[in-house]
C-alpha positions, 0 to 999 in steps of 0.5 A: 487475537494480539496485535503490536501497539503499533497494529493497533496504531496504525489501525486506529489513525490510519496514516495517509488515508483518502483519495487522489483525485488526479492518481496517476496509478491505482491499485485494487485488490481484493481478498474474496476469502475475508472480504477485505478490499484494497485502494493503493493511488500513488503520484508520480513525478514523471521525470524521476518516477519518483513517488510523490504522493500515495494514499489509500481507502480500505475496506475490512478488518484492523489488519487489513486497514493497518497494513494499507496504513504502514505501506504508504508510510514506508513510502510517503517522503521518502524519495523511492522509485517506482523501482524501490517502492516494488522491492517493499515486501509482505514481510517488511510491511509486517515486520515494520508494524512488529508482526502480525498474527499468522492468520493476518498474515494474507492483509501484507499480501494485499498491500504488497500487492495494492502498491504493485497494482499502482505501479503497473497500472500508471505503467501501462498508462505511461509506456512510450511506444518506441 
């Protein structure tokens, strides 16, 4: 299987790996077929809804690690609101990595789903009762 240089770089040198102990939102997703599991954690400014920090922990193949790393890079330090972050699709993650082999596209789907799950978790915890 041939991976792009960017995939290999993010696999060998993952960015934003680790935990946010007091994360505002946590998304845990997995693919039972391949065994990949991703945990994405976000820290959110409650006034602006801007994601101020994002980290991940992934158990899985090189493409799973690379897509986790890339999705955090697409958000960290960019000043994105939760709604803007929700527009990051698996296709955008794969494109940012200069593509993925077709059999590994599910890894970019996991990255998108993990991000969405973390945002959904944040929103559930911070629902305002009207």
